[in-house]
Chimera marker file (.cmm) of the C-alpha trace (Angstrom):
<marker_set name="trace">
<marker id="1" x="0.000" y="0.000" z="0.000" r="1" g="1" b="0" radius="0.5"/>
<marker id="2" x="1.296" y="3.459" z="-0.867" r="1" g="1" b="0" radius="0.5"/>
<marker id="3" x="0.523" y="5.455" z="2.248" r="1" g="1" b="0" radius="0.5"/>
<marker id="4" x="1.367" y="8.803" z="0.705" r="1" g="1" b="0" radius="0.5"/>
<marker id="5" x="-1.017" y="8.633" z="-2.247" r="1" g="1" b="0" radius="0.5"/>
<marker id="6" x="-3.524" y="6.006" z="-1.125" r="1" g="1" b="0" radius="0.5"/>
<marker id="7" x="-5.686" y="6.167" z="-4.224" r="1" g="1" b="0" radius="0.5"/>
<marker id="8" x="-9.337" y="7.017" z="-3.519" r="1" g="1" b="0" radius="0.5"/>
<marker id="9" x="-9.170" y="5.948" z="0.131" r="1" g="1" b="0" radius="0.5"/>
<marker id="10" x="-10.093" y="8.701" z="2.608" r="1" g="1" b="0" radius="0.5"/>
<marker id="11" x="-7.196" y="9.456" z="4.903" r="1" g="1" b="0" radius="0.5"/>
<marker id="12" x="-6.074" y="11.712" z="7.663" r="1" g="1" b="0" radius="0.5"/>
<marker id="13" x="-2.524" y="12.797" z="8.278" r="1" g="1" b="0" radius="0.5"/>
<marker id="14" x="-0.481" y="12.601" z="11.464" r="1" g="1" b="0" radius="0.5"/>
<marker id="15" x="2.763" y="14.316" z="12.349" r="1" g="1" b="0" radius="0.5"/>
<marker id="16" x="5.364" y="12.374" z="14.332" r="1" g="1" b="0" radius="0.5"/>
<marker id="17" x="8.414" y="13.935" z="15.924" r="1" g="1" b="0" radius="0.5"/>
<marker id="18" x="11.617" y="12.095" z="15.036" r="1" g="1" b="0" radius="0.5"/>
<marker id="19" x="14.788" y="11.699" z="17.038" r="1" g="1" b="0" radius="0.5"/>
<marker id="20" x="17.929" y="10.683" z="15.172" r="1" g="1" b="0" radius="0.5"/>
<marker id="21" x="20.965" y="9.720" z="17.223" r="1" g="1" b="0" radius="0.5"/>
<marker id="22" x="24.480" y="8.786" z="16.167" r="1" g="1" b="0" radius="0.5"/>
<marker id="23" x="25.094" y="5.109" z="16.959" r="1" g="1" b="0" radius="0.5"/>
<marker id="24" x="27.841" y="5.033" z="19.614" r="1" g="1" b="0" radius="0.5"/>
<marker id="25" x="29.480" y="1.820" z="18.401" r="1" g="1" b="0" radius="0.5"/>
<marker id="26" x="29.451" y="2.276" z="14.612" r="1" g="1" b="0" radius="0.5"/>
<marker id="27" x="29.028" y="4.799" z="11.820" r="1" g="1" b="0" radius="0.5"/>
<marker id="28" x="25.229" y="4.508" z="11.594" r="1" g="1" b="0" radius="0.5"/>
<marker id="29" x="22.263" y="6.410" z="12.968" r="1" g="1" b="0" radius="0.5"/>
<marker id="30" x="19.332" y="5.321" z="15.155" r="1" g="1" b="0" radius="0.5"/>
<marker id="31" x="15.908" y="6.878" z="14.493" r="1" g="1" b="0" radius="0.5"/>
<marker id="32" x="12.718" y="6.719" z="16.559" r="1" g="1" b="0" radius="0.5"/>
<marker id="33" x="9.606" y="8.660" z="17.458" r="1" g="1" b="0" radius="0.5"/>
<marker id="34" x="8.884" y="9.304" z="21.162" r="1" g="1" b="0" radius="0.5"/>
<marker id="35" x="5.168" y="8.912" z="20.344" r="1" g="1" b="0" radius="0.5"/>
<marker id="36" x="5.598" y="5.281" z="19.262" r="1" g="1" b="0" radius="0.5"/>
<marker id="37" x="7.477" y="3.296" z="21.914" r="1" g="1" b="0" radius="0.5"/>
<marker id="38" x="9.170" y="0.259" z="20.418" r="1" g="1" b="0" radius="0.5"/>
<marker id="39" x="9.131" y="1.651" z="16.891" r="1" g="1" b="0" radius="0.5"/>
<marker id="40" x="12.654" y="2.399" z="15.733" r="1" g="1" b="0" radius="0.5"/>
<marker id="41" x="14.965" y="1.949" z="12.791" r="1" g="1" b="0" radius="0.5"/>
<marker id="42" x="18.475" y="2.801" z="11.714" r="1" g="1" b="0" radius="0.5"/>
<marker id="43" x="20.529" y="3.677" z="8.664" r="1" g="1" b="0" radius="0.5"/>
<marker id="44" x="24.069" y="4.255" z="7.506" r="1" g="1" b="0" radius="0.5"/>
<marker id="45" x="23.295" y="7.936" z="6.841" r="1" g="1" b="0" radius="0.5"/>
<marker id="46" x="20.805" y="10.371" z="8.346" r="1" g="1" b="0" radius="0.5"/>
<marker id="47" x="18.767" y="10.213" z="5.130" r="1" g="1" b="0" radius="0.5"/>
<marker id="48" x="18.753" y="6.382" z="5.276" r="1" g="1" b="0" radius="0.5"/>
<marker id="49" x="17.602" y="6.517" z="8.901" r="1" g="1" b="0" radius="0.5"/>
<marker id="50" x="14.813" y="8.991" z="8.020" r="1" g="1" b="0" radius="0.5"/>
<marker id="51" x="13.637" y="6.860" z="5.097" r="1" g="1" b="0" radius="0.5"/>
<marker id="52" x="13.742" y="3.682" z="7.205" r="1" g="1" b="0" radius="0.5"/>
<marker id="53" x="11.904" y="5.181" z="10.198" r="1" g="1" b="0" radius="0.5"/>
<marker id="54" x="9.197" y="6.488" z="7.869" r="1" g="1" b="0" radius="0.5"/>
<marker id="55" x="8.601" y="2.927" z="6.666" r="1" g="1" b="0" radius="0.5"/>
<marker id="56" x="8.754" y="1.571" z="10.235" r="1" g="1" b="0" radius="0.5"/>
<marker id="57" x="6.203" y="4.147" z="11.428" r="1" g="1" b="0" radius="0.5"/>
<marker id="58" x="3.854" y="3.300" z="8.553" r="1" g="1" b="0" radius="0.5"/>
<marker id="59" x="4.049" y="-0.409" z="9.402" r="1" g="1" b="0" radius="0.5"/>
<marker id="60" x="3.645" y="0.280" z="13.130" r="1" g="1" b="0" radius="0.5"/>
<marker id="61" x="0.567" y="2.462" z="12.580" r="1" g="1" b="0" radius="0.5"/>
<marker id="62" x="-0.912" y="-0.102" z="10.193" r="1" g="1" b="0" radius="0.5"/>
<marker id="63" x="-0.469" y="-2.824" z="12.849" r="1" g="1" b="0" radius="0.5"/>
<marker id="64" x="-2.037" y="-0.634" z="15.559" r="1" g="1" b="0" radius="0.5"/>
<marker id="65" x="-5.073" y="0.107" z="13.395" r="1" g="1" b="0" radius="0.5"/>
<marker id="66" x="-5.408" y="-3.549" z="12.333" r="1" g="1" b="0" radius="0.5"/>
<marker id="67" x="-5.640" y="-4.478" z="16.025" r="1" g="1" b="0" radius="0.5"/>
<marker id="68" x="-8.214" y="-1.780" z="16.770" r="1" g="1" b="0" radius="0.5"/>
<marker id="69" x="-5.777" y="0.379" z="18.716" r="1" g="1" b="0" radius="0.5"/>
<marker id="70" x="-5.546" y="4.136" z="18.430" r="1" g="1" b="0" radius="0.5"/>
<marker id="71" x="-2.511" y="6.127" z="17.415" r="1" g="1" b="0" radius="0.5"/>
<marker id="72" x="-1.074" y="7.867" z="20.467" r="1" g="1" b="0" radius="0.5"/>
<marker id="73" x="0.512" y="11.257" z="19.981" r="1" g="1" b="0" radius="0.5"/>
<marker id="74" x="3.180" y="12.667" z="22.257" r="1" g="1" b="0" radius="0.5"/>
<marker id="75" x="1.172" y="15.783" z="23.080" r="1" g="1" b="0" radius="0.5"/>
<marker id="76" x="3.634" y="17.223" z="25.602" r="1" g="1" b="0" radius="0.5"/>
<marker id="77" x="6.489" y="17.369" z="23.101" r="1" g="1" b="0" radius="0.5"/>
<marker id="78" x="6.420" y="20.775" z="21.460" r="1" g="1" b="0" radius="0.5"/>
<marker id="79" x="9.860" y="21.259" z="19.974" r="1" g="1" b="0" radius="0.5"/>
<marker id="80" x="13.161" y="19.413" z="19.685" r="1" g="1" b="0" radius="0.5"/>
<marker id="81" x="16.401" y="21.131" z="18.793" r="1" g="1" b="0" radius="0.5"/>
<marker id="82" x="20.128" y="20.887" z="19.359" r="1" g="1" b="0" radius="0.5"/>
<marker id="83" x="21.826" y="23.038" z="21.995" r="1" g="1" b="0" radius="0.5"/>
<marker id="84" x="25.573" y="23.550" z="22.336" r="1" g="1" b="0" radius="0.5"/>
<marker id="85" x="27.059" y="24.855" z="25.589" r="1" g="1" b="0" radius="0.5"/>
<marker id="86" x="30.605" y="25.398" z="26.767" r="1" g="1" b="0" radius="0.5"/>
<marker id="87" x="31.733" y="23.096" z="29.572" r="1" g="1" b="0" radius="0.5"/>
<marker id="88" x="34.835" y="23.899" z="31.669" r="1" g="1" b="0" radius="0.5"/>
<marker id="89" x="37.594" y="21.334" z="31.300" r="1" g="1" b="0" radius="0.5"/>
<link id1="1" id2="2" r="1" g="1" b="0" radius="0.2"/>
<link id1="2" id2="3" r="1" g="1" b="0" radius="0.2"/>
<link id1="3" id2="4" r="1" g="1" b="0" radius="0.2"/>
<link id1="4" id2="5" r="1" g="1" b="0" radius="0.2"/>
<link id1="5" id2="6" r="1" g="1" b="0" radius="0.2"/>
<link id1="6" id2="7" r="1" g="1" b="0" radius="0.2"/>
<link id1="7" id2="8" r="1" g="1" b="0" radius="0.2"/>
<link id1="8" id2="9" r="1" g="1" b="0" radius="0.2"/>
<link id1="9" id2="10" r="1" g="1" b="0" radius="0.2"/>
<link id1="10" id2="11" r="1" g="1" b="0" radius="0.2"/>
<link id1="11" id2="12" r="1" g="1" b="0" radius="0.2"/>
<link id1="12" id2="13" r="1" g="1" b="0" radius="0.2"/>
<link id1="13" id2="14" r="1" g="1" b="0" radius="0.2"/>
<link id1="14" id2="15" r="1" g="1" b="0" radius="0.2"/>
<link id1="15" id2="16" r="1" g="1" b="0" radius="0.2"/>
<link id1="16" id2="17" r="1" g="1" b="0" radius="0.2"/>
<link id1="17" id2="18" r="1" g="1" b="0" radius="0.2"/>
<link id1="18" id2="19" r="1" g="1" b="0" radius="0.2"/>
<link id1="19" id2="20" r="1" g="1" b="0" radius="0.2"/>
<link id1="20" id2="21" r="1" g="1" b="0" radius="0.2"/>
<link id1="21" id2="22" r="1" g="1" b="0" radius="0.2"/>
<link id1="22" id2="23" r="1" g="1" b="0" radius="0.2"/>
<link id1="23" id2="24" r="1" g="1" b="0" radius="0.2"/>
<link id1="24" id2="25" r="1" g="1" b="0" radius="0.2"/>
<link id1="25" id2="26" r="1" g="1" b="0" radius="0.2"/>
<link id1="26" id2="27" r="1" g="1" b="0" radius="0.2"/>
<link id1="27" id2="28" r="1" g="1" b="0" radius="0.2"/>
<link id1="28" id2="29" r="1" g="1" b="0" radius="0.2"/>
<link id1="29" id2="30" r="1" g="1" b="0" radius="0.2"/>
<link id1="30" id2="31" r="1" g="1" b="0" radius="0.2"/>
<link id1="31" id2="32" r="1" g="1" b="0" radius="0.2"/>
<link id1="32" id2="33" r="1" g="1" b="0" radius="0.2"/>
<link id1="33" id2="34" r="1" g="1" b="0" radius="0.2"/>
<link id1="34" id2="35" r="1" g="1" b="0" radius="0.2"/>
<link id1="35" id2="36" r="1" g="1" b="0" radius="0.2"/>
<link id1="36" id2="37" r="1" g="1" b="0" radius="0.2"/>
<link id1="37" id2="38" r="1" g="1" b="0" radius="0.2"/>
<link id1="38" id2="39" r="1" g="1" b="0" radius="0.2"/>
<link id1="39" id2="40" r="1" g="1" b="0" radius="0.2"/>
<link id1="40" id2="41" r="1" g="1" b="0" radius="0.2"/>
<link id1="41" id2="42" r="1" g="1" b="0" radius="0.2"/>
<link id1="42" id2="43" r="1" g="1" b="0" radius="0.2"/>
<link id1="43" id2="44" r="1" g="1" b="0" radius="0.2"/>
<link id1="44" id2="45" r="1" g="1" b="0" radius="0.2"/>
<link id1="45" id2="46" r="1" g="1" b="0" radius="0.2"/>
<link id1="46" id2="47" r="1" g="1" b="0" radius="0.2"/>
<link id1="47" id2="48" r="1" g="1" b="0" radius="0.2"/>
<link id1="48" id2="49" r="1" g="1" b="0" radius="0.2"/>
<link id1="49" id2="50" r="1" g="1" b="0" radius="0.2"/>
<link id1="50" id2="51" r="1" g="1" b="0" radius="0.2"/>
<link id1="51" id2="52" r="1" g="1" b="0" radius="0.2"/>
<link id1="52" id2="53" r="1" g="1" b="0" radius="0.2"/>
<link id1="53" id2="54" r="1" g="1" b="0" radius="0.2"/>
<link id1="54" id2="55" r="1" g="1" b="0" radius="0.2"/>
<link id1="55" id2="56" r="1" g="1" b="0" radius="0.2"/>
<link id1="56" id2="57" r="1" g="1" b="0" radius="0.2"/>
<link id1="57" id2="58" r="1" g="1" b="0" radius="0.2"/>
<link id1="58" id2="59" r="1" g="1" b="0" radius="0.2"/>
<link id1="59" id2="60" r="1" g="1" b="0" radius="0.2"/>
<link id1="60" id2="61" r="1" g="1" b="0" radius="0.2"/>
<link id1="61" id2="62" r="1" g="1" b="0" radius="0.2"/>
<link id1="62" id2="63" r="1" g="1" b="0" radius="0.2"/>
<link id1="63" id2="64" r="1" g="1" b="0" radius="0.2"/>
<link id1="64" id2="65" r="1" g="1" b="0" radius="0.2"/>
<link id1="65" id2="66" r="1" g="1" b="0" radius="0.2"/>
<link id1="66" id2="67" r="1" g="1" b="0" radius="0.2"/>
<link id1="67" id2="68" r="1" g="1" b="0" radius="0.2"/>
<link id1="68" id2="69" r="1" g="1" b="0" radius="0.2"/>
<link id1="69" id2="70" r="1" g="1" b="0" radius="0.2"/>
<link id1="70" id2="71" r="1" g="1" b="0" radius="0.2"/>
<link id1="71" id2="72" r="1" g="1" b="0" radius="0.2"/>
<link id1="72" id2="73" r="1" g="1" b="0" radius="0.2"/>
<link id1="73" id2="74" r="1" g="1" b="0" radius="0.2"/>
<link id1="74" id2="75" r="1" g="1" b="0" radius="0.2"/>
<link id1="75" id2="76" r="1" g="1" b="0" radius="0.2"/>
<link id1="76" id2="77" r="1" g="1" b="0" radius="0.2"/>
<link id1="77" id2="78" r="1" g="1" b="0" radius="0.2"/>
<link id1="78" id2="79" r="1" g="1" b="0" radius="0.2"/>
<link id1="79" id2="80" r="1" g="1" b="0" radius="0.2"/>
<link id1="80" id2="81" r="1" g="1" b="0" radius="0.2"/>
<link id1="81" id2="82" r="1" g="1" b="0" radius="0.2"/>
<link id1="82" id2="83" r="1" g="1" b="0" radius="0.2"/>
<link id1="83" id2="84" r="1" g="1" b="0" radius="0.2"/>
<link id1="84" id2="85" r="1" g="1" b="0" radius="0.2"/>
<link id1="85" id2="86" r="1" g="1" b="0" radius="0.2"/>
<link id1="86" id2="87" r="1" g="1" b="0" radius="0.2"/>
<link id1="87" id2="88" r="1" g="1" b="0" radius="0.2"/>
<link id1="88" id2="89" r="1" g="1" b="0" radius="0.2"/>
</marker_set>
């Protein structure tokens, strides 16, 4: 199923925050959404990780809906950004 076009099927859209972390033990990246515990993916580049987590989220949501469960949104999360601070040595 193509989730982005979906043909004539009515659909709603959901926004999921993504977190992408550098894997500590290799050159890859870990990606997950705080709104979907247990749903994660990885990739060798950030773009790979983003593409893979998109597919993982689609499959996760499809499984939730197939089992009659609702999609939970992380309503407290408003914004995620990177912050750099100086730390004394």
